[in-house]
C-alpha positions in Angstrom: -24.6 14.7 1.7 -24.2 11.3 0.1 -20.8 9.9 -0.9 -20.1 7.2 -3.5 -16.8 5.4 -3.3 -15.6 3.5 -6.3 -13.5 0.4 -5.6 -13.6 -1.9 -2.6 -9.9 -2.4 -2.1 -8.2 -1.5 1.2 -8.4 2.3 0.6 -12.0 2.2 -0.6 -13.2 0.0 2.2 -11.4 2.1 4.8 -12.9 5.3 3.3 -16.5 3.9 3.3 -16.0 2.6 6.9 -14.6 6.0 8.1 -17.4 7.9 6.4 -20.1 5.6 8.0 -18.5 6.1 11.4 -18.9 9.8 10.9 -22.6 9.3 10.1 -22.2 10.2 6.4 -24.4 8.1 4.0 -22.1 6.1 1.8 -22.3 3.6 -1.1 -19.3 1.5 -2.1 -19.4 0.3 -5.7 -17.1 -2.7 -6.6 -16.8 -4.2 -10.1 -16.3 -7.8 -8.9 -19.3 -10.0 -8.7 -18.0 -11.6 -5.5 -15.1 -10.9 -3.1 -12.4 -13.5 -3.1 -9.0 -13.9 -1.4 -6.5 -12.1 -3.5 -3.0 -10.7 -3.1 -0.3 -11.7 -0.6 1.3 -9.8 2.3 1.2 -6.2 3.3 2.6 -4.0 6.0 0.5 -2.1 8.5 2.9 0.4 10.0 2.1 2.6 13.1 0.7 5.5 11.1 -1.9 3.2 9.4 -2.4 1.1 12.6 -3.7 4.1 14.5 -6.4 4.6 11.9 -7.5 1.0 11.9 -7.5 1.0 15.7 -9.7 4.1 15.7 -12.1 2.4 13.4 -12.5 -0.5 15.8 -10.3 -3.1 14.2 -7.6 -3.1 16.9 -8.4 -6.4 18.6 -8.7 -8.3 15.3 -5.5 -6.8 14.0 -3.6 -8.0 17.1 -5.0 -11.5 16.5 -4.2 -11.7 12.8 -1.1 -9.6 12.4 2.5 -10.7 12.9 5.1 -8.4 14.5 8.4 -9.1 12.9 10.6 -8.2 15.9 14.0 -7.4 14.4 14.3 -7.2 10.6 17.7 -7.9 9.0 19.1 -6.3 5.8 21.5 -8.9 4.4 23.8 -9.3 1.5 22.1 -11.3 -1.3 25.2 -13.3 -2.3 26.6 -14.1 1.2 23.6 -13.9 3.5 25.6 -11.8 5.9 23.7 -9.2 7.9 24.5 -5.7 7.0 22.1 -3.8 9.2 19.2 -4.4 11.5 15.9 -2.6 12.0 13.9 -2.7 15.3 10.2 -3.6 14.7 9.5 -4.7 18.3 7.9 -3.3 21.4 10.4 -0.4 21.5 9.1 0.8 18.1 5.5 0.6 19.4 6.5 2.7 22.4 8.2 5.3 20.2 5.3 5.6 17.8 2.2 4.7 19.7 1.2 1.7 17.6 2.9 -1.6 16.4 4.5 -2.5 13.1 2.6 -5.5 11.7 2.4 -7.8 8.7 -0.9 -9.2 7.5 -2.3 -11.1 4.6 -4.1 -8.6 2.4 -7.1 -10.8 2.3 -7.3 -10.9 6.1 -7.3 -7.1 6.4 -9.8 -6.9 3.5 -12.1 -9.3 5.2 -12.0 -7.3 8.5 -12.9 -4.1 6.7 -15.8 -5.8 4.8 -17.2 -7.2 8.0 -16.8 -3.8 9.8 -18.5 -1.9 7.0 -21.4 -4.4 6.9 -22.0 -3.7 10.6 -21.6 0.1 10.3 -23.6 0.6 7.1 -25.6 -2.5 6.1 -26.1 -2.7 2.3 -23.5 0.0 1.5 -21.3 -2.5 -0.4 -22.7 -3.0 -3.9 -20.9 -5.7 -6.0 -21.1 -6.2 -9.8 -20.8 -2.5 -10.6 -18.0 -1.9 -13.1 -17.6 1.9 -13.6 -17.2 3.0 -17.2 -17.7 6.7 -16.9 -18.1 9.5 -14.4 -18.8 13.2 -14.8 -17.6 16.2 -12.7 -21.2 16.6 -11.3 -21.0 13.1 -9.7 -22.9 11.1 -12.3 -21.7 7.5 -12.7 -22.3 5.0 -15.5 -21.7 1.3 -15.1 -21.0 -1.4 -17.6 -24.5 -2.8 -17.4 -26.0 0.5 -18.5 -27.2 1.6 -15.0 -26.5 5.0 -13.6 -26.0 6.4 -10.1 -25.3 9.8 -8.7 -23.9 11.3 -5.4 -23.0 14.6 -3.9 -19.4 13.4 -4.0 -17.7 10.5 -5.9 -14.4 9.2 -4.5 -12.3 7.3 -7.0 -10.5 4.5 -5.0 -10.3 2.2 -8.0 -6.6 1.5 -8.0 -3.7 2.0 -10.3 -5.9 1.6 -13.4 -8.5 4.0 -12.1 -11.3 4.7 -14.5 -12.1 7.9 -12.4 -8.6 9.1 -12.9 -8.6 8.3 -16.6 -11.9 10.1 -17.2 -11.4 13.3 -15.3 -7.8 13.9 -14.4 -4.6 14.4 -16.3 -3.6 10.8 -16.7 -0.2 10.7 -18.4 0.8 7.2 -19.4 2.8 5.3 -16.7 6.5 4.9 -17.2 8.1 1.5 -16.9 10.7 1.6 -14.1 13.0 -1.1 -15.6 12.0 -3.5 -12.8 10.0 -6.7 -12.7 8.6 -8.0 -9.4 7.6 -11.5 -8.3 5.5 -12.4 -5.3 5.1 -15.8 -3.7 3.6 -17.5 -0.6 5.3 -20.5 0.9 4.0 -22.7 3.8 6.7 -22.5 6.4 6.5 -26.3 6.8 7.9 -26.7 3.3 11.2 -24.9 4.2 14.3 -26.5 5.7 14.4 -25.8 9.4 17.4 -23.5 9.2 15.7 -21.4 6.5 12.4 -21.2 8.4 14.3 -19.9 11.4 15.9 -17.1 9.5 14.7 -13.7 10.8 12.5 -11.6 8.4 13.9 -8.8 6.3 15.5 -8.2 3.0 18.5 -9.4 0.9 20.1 -6.7 -1.2 22.3 -7.0 -4.3 23.1 -5.1 -7.5 19.9 -4.7 -9.4 18.0 -7.1 -7.1 16.1 -7.0 -3.8 14.4 -9.9 -2.0 11.9 -9.2 0.8 10.5 -11.9 3.2 8.2 -11.9 6.2 5.8 -14.3 8.0 2.0 -14.1 7.8 -0.9 -15.8 9.7 1.0 -16.5 12.9 4.1 -17.7 11.0 2.5 -20.7 9.2 3.2 -19.1 5.8 6.0 -17.0 4.5 5.4 -14.1 2.1 8.2 -13.0 -0.2 8.7 -10.5 -3.0 11.6 -10.2 -5.4 12.5 -7.2 -7.5 14.8 -7.5 -10.5 16.2 -4.8 -12.7 15.3 -6.0 -16.2 13.5 -4.7 -19.3 12.8 -8.2 -20.7 9.1 -8.1 -19.7 6.7 -5.2 -19.3 3.2 -6.5 -18.4 1.7 -4.4 -15.6 -0.8 -6.9 -14.3 0.2 -8.3 -11.0 -1.4 -11.7 -11.4 0.6 -13.3 -14.2 1.6 -16.8 -13.2 5.4 -17.5 -13.0 7.5 -20.4 -11.7 10.5 -20.9 -9.6 12.9 -21.7 -12.5 12.1 -18.4 -14.2 12.8 -16.4 -11.0 15.9 -18.4 -10.1 17.4 -17.5 -13.4 17.8 -14.0 -12.1 19.3 -15.2 -8.8 22.2 -17.4 -9.8 24.5 -16.0 -7.2 21.9 -15.8 -4.4 22.7 -17.3 -1.0 21.2 -20.8 -0.2 18.5 -19.3 2.1 17.0 -17.3 -0.8 17.2 -20.1 -3.3 15.6 -22.5 -0.8 12.7 -20.1 -0.2 11.9 -19.8 -3.9 12.4 -23.5 -4.6 9.8 -24.3 -1.9 7.1 -22.2 -3.6 4.1 -24.4 -4.4 2.9 -24.6 -8.0 0.5 -21.8 -8.7 1.7 -19.6 -5.8 4.2 -17.4 -7.7 3.2 -14.4 -9.8 5.0 -11.6 -11.5 4.3 -8.0 -12.7 6.3 -5.1 -14.2 6.7 -2.0 -12.0 5.4 1.2 -13.5 5.7 4.7 -12.0 3.3 7.6 -12.4 4.1 11.2 -11.7 2.1 12.9 -8.9 -1.0 14.7 -10.1 -1.2 18.5 -9.8 -4.7 18.2 -8.3 -7.0 15.6 -6.8 -10.4 17.4 -7.2 -12.5 17.9 -10.3 -16.0 19.3 -9.5 -17.6 16.8 -7.1 -15.1 14.1 -7.7 -11.8 13.3 -5.9 -9.3 10.5 -5.8 -7.8 8.3 -3.0 -5.1 5.7 -2.6 -3.5 4.2 -5.7 -5.9 6.0 -8.0 -4.3 9.3 -6.7 -0.7 8.2 -5.9 0.4 4.7 -6.9 3.4 3.7 -4.9 6.4 1.6 -5.6 6.7 -0.9 -2.8 10.1 -0.1 -1.3 8.8 1.9 1.7 6.0 -0.4 2.6 3.6 2.6 2.7 1.2 1.9 -0.2 -1.7 0.6 1.8 -0.8 3.0 4.7 -1.2 6.1 2.6 -4.5 5.0 1.3 -5.7 4.3 4.8 -4.5 7.8 5.9 -6.3 9.4 2.9 -9.5 7.7 4.0 -9.3 9.0 7.5 -8.5 12.6 6.5 -11.3 12.7 3.9 -13.9 11.4 6.4 -12.8 13.9 9.1 -12.8 16.8 6.7 -16.3 16.0 5.3 -17.7 15.6 8.8 -16.4 19.0 9.9 -16.7 21.3 6.9 -18.8 22.1 3.8 -17.8 19.9 0.9 -15.7 22.5 -1.1 -13.7 23.4 2.0 -13.4 19.8 3.0 -12.0 18.7 -0.3 -9.5 21.5 -0.4 -8.3 20.6 3.1 -8.1 16.9 2.2 -6.0 17.6 -0.8 -3.7 20.0 1.1 -3.2 17.5 3.9 -2.6 14.4 1.7 -1.4 15.3 -1.8 2.1 16.8 -0.9 2.7 14.1 1.7 1.9 11.2 -0.7 4.1 12.8 -3.5 7.0 12.8 -1.1 6.4 9.2 -0.1 6.2 8.3 -3.9 9.6 10.0 -4.4 11.3 8.5 -1.4 10.0 5.0 -2.3 11.8 5.2 -5.6 15.0 6.5 -4.0 15.1 3.8 -1.4 14.6 1.1 -4.1 17.7 2.4 -5.9 19.6 2.5 -2.6 18.8 -1.1 -1.9 19.8 -2.2 -5.3 23.0 -0.3 -5.6 26.5 -1.5 -6.6 27.8 -1.7 -3.0 25.4 -3.4 -0.6 27.8 -2.9 2.3 27.4 0.8 1.9 24.0 0.4 3.7 26.0 0.1 6.9 27.0 3.8 6.7 24.9 6.9 7.2 21.1 7.4 7.3 18.9 4.9 5.5 16.1 7.3 4.8 13.5 4.6 5.3 10.0 5.1 6.6 10.9 5.5 10.2 13.8 7.9 9.6 11.6 10.0 7.3 9.1 10.4 10.2 6.3 8.6 8.4 5.4 6.5 11.5 4.7 9.6 13.5 2.1 11.0 11.2 -1.2 10.9 13.2 -4.2 11.6 10.9 -6.6 10.5 13.7 -5.9 13.2 16.4 -3.8 16.0 14.8 -6.0 18.9 13.6 -6.4 18.8 9.8 -5.1 22.3 9.3 -1.9 21.3 11.1 -1.6 18.2 9.0 -2.0 20.4 5.9 0.6 22.9 7.1 3.1 20.2 8.0 2.6 18.5 4.5 3.2 21.8 2.7 6.1 22.8 4.9 7.9 19.4 4.3 7.3 19.7 0.6 8.8 23.2 0.5 11.9 22.1 2.5 12.5 19.1 0.2 12.3 21.5 -2.8 14.8 23.8 -1.2 17.2 20.9 -0.8 16.6 20.1 -4.5 
């Protein structure tokens, strides 16, 4: 069996590496002519960390990742702490792997290097997919063709594979615009640099901040409820003045963080949501990661679910004939990712509610409380994963 993976993002690279580790011939097609440092920070929670450790990246992740210790949820206007979340050694003891932040480019680079060792020549750049058929025939923009026993669409939120073969309803604007920025820690006032990582919450707004690369740079994201701008691309340049216009009542620490952003290091994009697909398999083609289940960012599980998809797919293909493997993969991952999509939207609304102080009371329904950290796609039998995903989906439906 040969597998073609389309898209060399975090999910596609993890899938190609996991397949190569299982001895399955794989080619990874990427549209970019060269790989460059893109994006900003991302979270590697315990459920994803177990996969990356299993694939041999554990030591490198420990060297590059930052463990945030204790995260604070704070009032956007006053800066007062509302609630704290433990992300320290106790969390690792509870869940078997740490909670870490990395620069997306650092994790991407680790995966590229690992794939080059495991399957030399598998990564093929300059291949922009324009069409794919259910029998695994691919057409690229330069007119070339390729085929495989299985095609895996890991080509992101604007997936060509999804558009060509799956029910691709148009995405719906969520009414939110997001900004992301990177700030060298040395540019911040000492008191602001010493602030613990976490989030600031306010009506219709949310600010997230955490350190990267050993703490020498601070990553932040700001989410604002507004319908004034609807461009989905996440690489549109912005500036501090535009963002600060939405944060007139923010506490000094938040304003200082944004004001310290270097020119050219702040970008914005509109957040769109897509309904979960009813199926992930058409003929000899399937989907993975954002192509299958694009996530809103409020649970920090977007990269993690793509990494989990990759591990489950590789395990299933190594153990079963393709038809059975794909059915098992879908049953184990599709209901789970649909629930994560739903709860990410709900948590975003909770964080941006009318009364930030209400977060002190009752369950938060964040990723740890939902049990997402405990999902082990490396060791748990796939049939049990599939049964657990289906059972949780049924229970949620019963609740309504």
